C-alpha positions in Angstrom: -28.0 -0.1 0.8 -29.7 -3.2 2.2 -31.5 -4.0 -1.0 -28.2 -4.0 -2.7 -26.7 -6.3 0.0 -29.6 -8.7 -0.2 -29.0 -9.0 -3.9 -25.3 -9.7 -3.2 -26.3 -12.4 -0.7 -28.5 -14.1 -3.3 -25.5 -14.0 -5.8 -23.2 -15.3 -3.0 -25.5 -18.3 -2.5 -25.6 -19.0 -6.2 -21.9 -18.7 -6.5 -21.4 -21.1 -3.6 -23.4 -23.7 -5.4 -21.5 -23.1 -8.7 -18.0 -23.4 -7.2 -18.9 -26.8 -5.7 -20.3 -28.0 -9.1 -18.0 -30.8 -10.4 -18.5 -29.6 -14.0 -17.4 -26.1 -13.1 -14.4 -27.4 -11.0 -13.3 -29.3 -14.1 -13.0 -25.9 -16.0 -10.2 -24.4 -13.9 -10.3 -21.0 -15.6 -14.0 -20.6 -15.0 -13.8 -22.0 -11.4 -11.0 -19.6 -10.5 -12.9 -16.6 -11.9 -16.0 -17.6 -9.9 -14.0 -18.3 -6.7 -12.5 -14.8 -7.0 -16.0 -13.2 -7.2 -17.2 -15.5 -4.4 -14.3 -14.4 -2.2 -14.9 -10.7 -3.0 -18.5 -10.8 -2.0 -18.0 -13.1 1.1 -16.9 -10.4 3.6 -19.9 -8.2 2.8 -22.4 -11.1 3.1 -20.9 -12.4 6.4 -21.0 -8.9 7.9 -24.6 -8.4 6.7 -25.6 -11.7 8.4 -23.9 -10.6 11.6 -25.9 -7.3 11.3 -29.1 -9.3 10.9 -28.4 -11.3 14.0 -27.9 -8.2 16.0 -31.0 -6.6 14.6 -33.0 -9.8 15.4 -31.8 -9.5 19.0 -32.9 -5.9 19.2 -36.3 -6.8 17.8 -36.7 -9.7 20.3 -35.7 -7.5 23.2 -38.2 -4.8 22.1 -41.0 -7.4 22.0 -40.2 -8.8 25.4 -40.0 -5.3 26.8 -43.6 -4.7 25.7 -44.8 -8.0 27.3 -43.1 -8.0 30.8 -43.9 -6.0 33.9 -41.0 -7.4 35.9 -38.8 -4.4 36.8 -35.5 -6.3 37.1 -36.1 -8.1 33.8 -37.0 -4.8 32.1 -33.7 -3.4 33.2 -31.8 -6.3 31.8 -33.8 -6.0 28.5 -33.0 -2.3 28.3 -29.3 -3.0 28.7 -29.5 -5.7 26.0 -31.4 -3.3 23.8 -28.8 -0.5 24.2 -25.9 -2.8 23.5 -27.7 -4.3 20.5 -28.5 -1.0 19.0 -24.8 0.0 19.4 -23.8 -3.2 17.7 -26.2 -2.5 14.8 -24.8 1.0 14.2 -21.2 -0.3 14.3 -22.0 -3.1 11.9 -23.8 -0.7 9.6 -20.8 1.5 9.5 -18.5 -1.5 8.8 -20.9 -2.5 6.0 -20.6 1.0 4.4 -16.8 0.7 4.4 -17.0 -2.8 2.9 -19.2 -1.5 0.1 -16.9 1.4 -0.8 -15.3 1.1 -4.3 -12.2 -0.9 -4.1 -8.9 0.4 -5.4 -8.2 -2.1 -8.2 -4.5 -2.0 -7.3 -4.8 -2.9 -3.6 -4.1 -6.6 -4.2 -1.1 -6.0 -6.3 2.6 -6.2 -5.6 4.5 -2.9 -5.5 7.7 -1.4 -6.8 9.1 1.1 -4.3 11.5 3.8 -5.4 13.5 5.7 -2.7 15.8 8.6 -3.6 18.0 10.8 -1.5 16.7 14.4 -1.4 18.1 17.4 0.4 21.0 16.8 2.7 23.8 15.3 0.8 25.5 12.2 2.3 23.1 12.3 5.3 20.1 12.1 2.9 21.6 9.1 1.2 22.1 7.4 4.6 18.5 8.2 5.5 17.4 6.6 2.2 19.2 3.5 3.3 17.4 3.6 6.7 14.0 3.9 4.9 14.9 0.9 2.7 15.7 -1.2 5.7 12.5 -0.1 7.4 10.4 -1.3 4.6 12.3 -4.5 4.2 11.6 -5.3 7.9 8.0 -4.3 7.6 7.7 -6.7 4.7 9.4 -9.4 6.7 6.9 -8.9 9.5 4.0 -9.4 7.1 5.7 -12.4 5.4 6.2 -10.5 2.1 9.2 -10.9 -0.1 11.5 -8.1 -1.3 13.8 -8.0 -4.2 16.2 -5.2 -5.2 15.6 -4.0 -8.8 18.3 -1.3 -9.0 20.5 0.5 -6.5 23.0 3.3 -6.6 25.1 3.4 -3.4 26.6 6.5 -1.8 30.2 6.7 -0.6 29.2 6.4 3.1 27.0 3.3 2.6 23.6 4.8 2.0 21.7 5.0 -1.3 21.4 7.8 -3.8 18.6 5.8 -5.2 17.2 2.3 -4.6 14.3 0.6 -6.3 12.9 -2.7 -5.0 9.9 -4.9 -5.4 7.6 -6.1 -2.5 5.6 -9.2 -3.3 2.8 -10.2 -1.1 -1.0 -10.1 -0.7 -2.2 -6.6 -0.1 1.2 -5.0 -0.4 -0.1 -2.0 -2.4 -3.1 -1.5 0.0 -0.7 -1.1 2.9 2.3 0.7 1.3 0.5 3.1 -1.0 0.3 5.8 1.7 4.1 5.8 2.0 4.5 7.9 -1.2 5.9 11.3 -0.4 8.8 13.2 1.2 10.1 11.8 4.4 12.2 14.1 6.6 14.8 13.2 9.2 16.2 15.3 12.0 19.3 13.9 13.8 23.0 14.4 14.5 24.9 12.8 11.6 27.8 10.5 12.4 30.0 12.9 10.4 29.0 15.9 12.5 31.7 16.6 15.1 29.9 19.6 16.7 26.8 17.7 17.7 24.5 19.8 15.6 21.1 18.5 14.4 20.8 18.3 10.7 17.6 18.0 8.6 17.6 15.8 5.5 15.0 14.3 3.2 14.3 11.3 1.0 11.5 10.8 -1.5 9.5 7.6 -1.6 7.3 6.6 -4.6 5.1 3.4 -4.4 4.0 2.0 -7.7 1.6 -0.9 -8.3 3.2 -3.7 -10.2 2.0 -3.7 -13.8 2.4 -6.0 -16.8 1.2 -6.4 -20.4 -2.4 -6.8 -19.3 -2.3 -3.4 -17.5 -0.4 -1.3 -20.1 0.6 -2.0 -23.7 4.2 -1.1 -24.7 5.2 -1.2 -28.3 8.7 -2.6 -28.1 9.6 -0.6 -31.2 9.3 2.5 -28.9 11.9 1.0 -26.5 15.6 1.3 -26.8 17.7 -1.2 -24.9 21.4 -0.5 -24.3 23.9 -2.8 -22.5 27.0 -1.6 -20.7 29.6 -2.7 -18.2 28.4 -2.4 -14.6 30.2 -0.1 -12.2 30.7 -0.1 -8.5 30.7 -3.1 -6.1 29.3 -6.2 -7.7 31.9 -8.9 -8.0 34.3 -9.9 -10.7 31.7 -11.1 -13.1 29.5 -8.1 -12.9 32.2 -5.6 -13.3 34.0 -7.3 -16.3 31.0 -8.1 -18.5 28.4 -6.1 -20.3 25.6 -7.2 -18.0 24.1 -3.9 -17.1 21.0 -2.8 -19.0 19.5 0.6 -19.7 15.9 0.7 -21.0 14.6 3.9 -22.6 11.0 4.5 -23.5 11.3 6.9 -26.3 7.8 8.5 -26.3 7.9 9.4 -22.6 11.6 9.7 -22.1 11.5 7.3 -19.1 14.9 5.7 -18.5 15.5 2.7 -16.2 18.9 1.1 -15.5 19.6 -2.2 -13.8 23.0 -3.7 -13.1 22.6 -5.7 -9.9 22.4 -9.1 -11.5 25.2 -11.0 -13.3 22.8 -11.9 -16.0 22.0 -9.4 -18.7 18.6 -11.1 -19.2 17.7 -10.7 -15.5 18.7 -7.1 -15.5 16.6 -6.5 -18.6 13.6 -8.2 -17.0 13.9 -6.1 -13.9 14.2 -2.9 -15.9 11.1 -3.7 -17.9 9.1 -4.4 -14.8 10.0 -0.9 -13.4 9.2 0.6 -16.8 5.8 -1.1 -16.9 5.0 0.2 -13.4 6.0 3.8 -14.3 4.0 3.8 -17.5 1.0 2.3 -15.7 1.2 5.1 -13.2 1.2 7.6 -16.0 -1.9 5.9 -17.6 -3.7 6.2 -14.3 -2.9 9.8 -14.0 -4.2 10.6 -17.4 -7.6 9.1 -16.4 -7.7 11.0 -13.2 -6.1 14.4 -13.0 -7.1 14.8 -9.3 -5.1 11.7 -8.4 -2.3 13.0 -10.6 -2.2 16.3 -8.7 -2.3 14.5 -5.3 0.6 12.2 -6.2 2.7 15.1 -7.5 2.1 17.0 -4.3 3.0 14.0 -2.2 6.4 13.4 -3.8 7.2 16.9 -4.7 10.9 18.0 -5.2 12.5 16.6 -2.1 12.8 20.1 -0.6 12.9 20.2 3.3 9.6 22.1 3.4 7.6 19.4 1.6 7.0 16.5 3.9 4.5 13.8 4.8 6.4 12.5 7.8 9.2 13.6 10.1 11.6 11.3 12.0 13.0 13.2 14.9 15.8 11.2 16.6 16.8 13.6 19.4 13.2 13.5 20.7 12.5 9.9 19.8 9.4 10.7 17.9 7.8 10.1 14.5 5.1 12.5 13.2 2.9 11.8 10.2 1.7 15.3 9.1 -1.2 14.0 7.1 -2.8 12.1 9.9 -1.7 14.5 12.7 -0.2 11.5 14.5 2.9 11.5 16.7 4.4 8.3 18.0 7.2 8.3 20.6 8.8 5.1 19.4 11.1 6.0 16.7 13.4 3.0 17.1 10.4 0.6 16.6 9.2 2.5 13.6 12.6 2.5 11.9 12.7 -1.2 12.7 9.6 -1.7 10.6 6.7 -1.2 13.1 4.6 0.8 10.7 1.1 -0.6 11.4 0.0 2.1 13.8 0.7 4.8 11.2 -0.7 2.9 8.2 -3.9 1.9 10.2 -4.7 5.6 10.9 -4.0 6.6 7.3 -6.2 3.8 6.0 -9.0 4.8 8.4 -8.7 8.5 7.3 -8.9 7.4 3.7 -12.0 5.4 4.3 -13.6 8.3 6.2 -12.9 10.6 3.2 -14.4 8.1 0.8 -17.5 7.7 3.0 -17.9 11.5 3.1 -17.5 11.7 -0.6 -20.2 9.1 -1.1 -22.5 10.9 1.3 -22.1 14.2 -0.6 -23.2 12.7 -3.9 
């Protein structure tokens, strides 16, 4: 491992010289490519240098321990040696994580699709709660959100809502949200005070474009129609809504939220690109395909990744075995405690897989 890191450090030094070369700076395309590589290697090199400093301290303490007969000083050296060795082990583990293969989608924006599952009107209301939860989480991280398509329910929730989250690392944080979310609470429409169980499905797709997936526009049918529902006078009286159908796969995306037909078409194509990109990924990795299908499932109450129990004020993520008694904070977008554990578990699984090779 360390031979590989030392090679990375040499590359890092060379890149540092290149990105400060006026001739390379003049070639912006080349400079940006080198800066991206320089930035990717940087965290590994800095962590390695921190490890080397800790290792030097351990070596120095060992040498002094051999040379001194002063009992008090020996005790201090032994304490320093112990803490230094612990630091070295911790930094070595952190280096292993930094060297794990990166998910190429982690830095991408995402398209999130939320659909009401089992539970009728209450499921649609819960879908609305999840949407607002993710919007608040995005706001906390200074990300932007944009609704791509929405189908409202009669009581104010959503039968389906699709939105984009734009921001650095959006996919790396939100990708673990894919799956069936279950809520247990007394609906506002329940006069008897009985607790109901409802579900909503969440799918998180990395944003994709022409570079990621090629679409032959001859395979795409675009229909325009008059928008329905709330949307204002212009939206409801012009053929601004757009339906995009990818004929080979049968994928259909409709957008009608914008007054502009062109804007609706652009949004629909973005969603189509993301869905087709996901299909391409699944073709190359059937294991991932099976995992994602099992995560989203059918929306049945028995298939769940997380439960939001309002009467008991708790949220349980069933994959992580984590229960938090702060449901109001979670629903208000405080998701980091859950996502951090899921990220750590994912890293642990990857480390185990590397060790088994």
